[in-house]
C-alpha positions in Angstrom: 0.0 0.0 0.0 1.4 3.4 -1.0 1.4 6.4 1.3 -0.3 9.6 0.2 2.1 12.3 -0.9 3.1 14.7 1.8 1.9 18.3 1.6 5.3 19.4 0.3 5.2 16.9 -2.6 1.6 17.4 -3.8 1.1 18.7 -7.3 0.2 22.3 -7.7 -3.3 22.9 -8.8 -3.8 23.5 -12.5 -6.2 26.2 -13.7 -7.5 25.6 -17.2 -8.1 28.6 -19.3 -11.2 28.3 -21.3 -11.6 30.2 -24.6 -14.7 31.5 -26.2 -16.7 34.7 -26.4 -19.0 35.3 -23.4 -21.7 37.9 -23.1 -22.2 39.4 -19.7 -25.1 41.7 -18.8 -25.6 44.1 -15.9 -29.2 45.4 -15.3 -29.9 48.7 -13.4 -33.0 50.7 -12.8 -33.6 54.5 -12.7 -36.5 56.9 -12.7 -36.6 60.0 -14.9 -38.9 62.5 -16.4 -38.7 63.8 -19.9 -40.7 65.3 -22.8 -40.6 64.3 -26.4 -40.6 67.6 -28.2 -38.8 69.0 -31.2 -38.4 72.8 -30.6 -37.9 73.4 -34.4 -41.5 72.3 -35.0 -44.9 73.6 -34.1 -47.0 72.6 -31.1 -49.4 70.9 -33.4 -46.7 68.9 -35.1 -45.3 67.8 -31.7 -48.7 66.8 -30.4 -49.4 64.8 -33.6 -46.0 63.0 -33.6 -45.6 62.5 -29.8 -49.1 62.6 -28.4 -49.2 62.6 -24.6 -45.4 62.3 -24.6 -45.2 66.0 -25.7 -46.9 67.2 -22.5 -45.3 70.4 -21.4 -45.6 69.3 -17.8 -43.4 66.2 -18.6 -44.0 62.5 -17.9 -41.8 59.8 -16.4 -40.6 56.3 -16.7 -39.2 53.6 -14.5 -36.4 52.7 -16.8 -34.6 49.4 -16.9 -31.1 49.6 -18.5 -29.2 46.5 -19.6 -25.6 46.8 -20.6 -23.9 43.8 -22.3 -20.2 43.2 -22.8 -18.6 40.6 -24.9 -15.2 39.0 -24.4 -13.2 36.0 -23.3 -12.9 35.2 -19.7 -9.5 36.2 -18.2 -7.5 33.1 -17.5 -6.5 34.3 -14.0 -10.0 35.5 -12.8 -12.5 33.7 -15.0 -14.2 37.1 -15.5 -14.8 38.8 -18.8 -15.1 41.9 -16.6 -15.6 42.2 -12.9 -19.4 42.9 -12.4 -18.6 45.2 -9.4 -16.5 47.3 -11.7 -19.2 47.4 -14.3 -21.8 48.3 -11.6 -19.5 51.2 -10.5 -19.2 52.5 -14.1 -23.0 52.4 -14.6 -23.5 54.2 -11.3 -21.1 57.0 -12.1 -21.8 57.5 -15.8 -25.6 56.8 -16.0 -27.4 56.5 -12.7 -25.9 59.5 -10.8 -26.6 62.0 -13.7 -30.0 60.5 -14.7 -31.8 59.0 -11.7 -34.7 61.2 -10.5 -33.8 63.9 -13.0 -35.5 65.6 -15.9 -33.6 64.3 -18.9 -34.4 67.4 -21.0 -33.2 69.9 -18.5 -30.9 68.4 -15.9 -28.5 66.0 -17.7 -25.7 67.9 -19.4 -24.6 65.0 -21.7 -28.2 64.8 -23.1 -28.4 68.6 -23.8 -29.9 69.3 -27.2 -31.2 65.8 -28.0 -34.8 64.6 -28.1 -34.7 62.1 -25.2 -36.4 59.3 -27.0 -35.5 55.8 -26.0 -33.6 55.4 -29.3 -31.5 58.5 -28.7 -30.9 57.6 -25.1 -29.3 54.2 -25.9 -26.9 55.9 -28.3 -26.0 58.6 -25.8 -25.5 56.0 -23.1 -23.3 53.9 -25.4 -21.2 57.0 -26.1 -20.9 57.8 -22.4 -20.0 54.2 -21.4 -17.8 53.0 -24.2 -14.6 54.9 -23.1 -14.8 53.4 -19.6 -14.9 49.7 -20.6 -11.4 48.5 -20.1 -11.9 44.7 -20.5 -14.1 43.0 -23.1 -16.0 45.3 -25.4 -19.3 47.0 -25.2 -21.8 44.8 -27.2 -25.2 46.3 -26.5 -27.1 48.9 -24.6 -30.8 48.1 -24.1 -33.2 50.5 -22.4 -36.8 49.6 -21.4 -39.1 52.5 -20.9 -41.9 50.0 -20.3 -41.9 46.2 -20.3 -43.1 46.3 -23.9 -41.3 49.3 -25.3 -37.5 49.3 -25.5 -34.6 50.1 -27.8 -31.3 48.4 -28.2 -28.1 49.8 -29.7 -25.1 47.7 -30.7 -22.7 50.5 -31.6 -21.8 52.4 -34.7 -20.9 49.2 -36.6 -23.3 46.5 -35.3 -22.8 42.8 -35.8 -26.0 41.1 -37.0 
């Protein structure tokens, strides 16, 4: 009968590096008011195009934002990106400036745009992309209701 190897003679653990593209998503929630209104058009035009969303007294949404990154897991950590780091980026770049704010009047990086869901996902992409150090930004999806949402996959999307 053989003796088990002593602690000093045991083999070192081996960590296998797996390869492949992984998509990770972080979901956050925020509440904001806005108005869909094109100041270059008439009141009648805006009411026809936007209906109740052009209300001069604003309206609000309980937004759900999903940000997806693509990349290979790091062989040392197993992460594509640390979710805590992604959470911190979303907090600083999107939630702090937008949560409980009027998107038309109180968010400098949205100045001059019509804050439709479509425009917001593009603006959020532009705000987030420089801060993603590992992996790559794959999509920004924003729900204004459970049934109405927009998704942006960058200036050169992959279909």
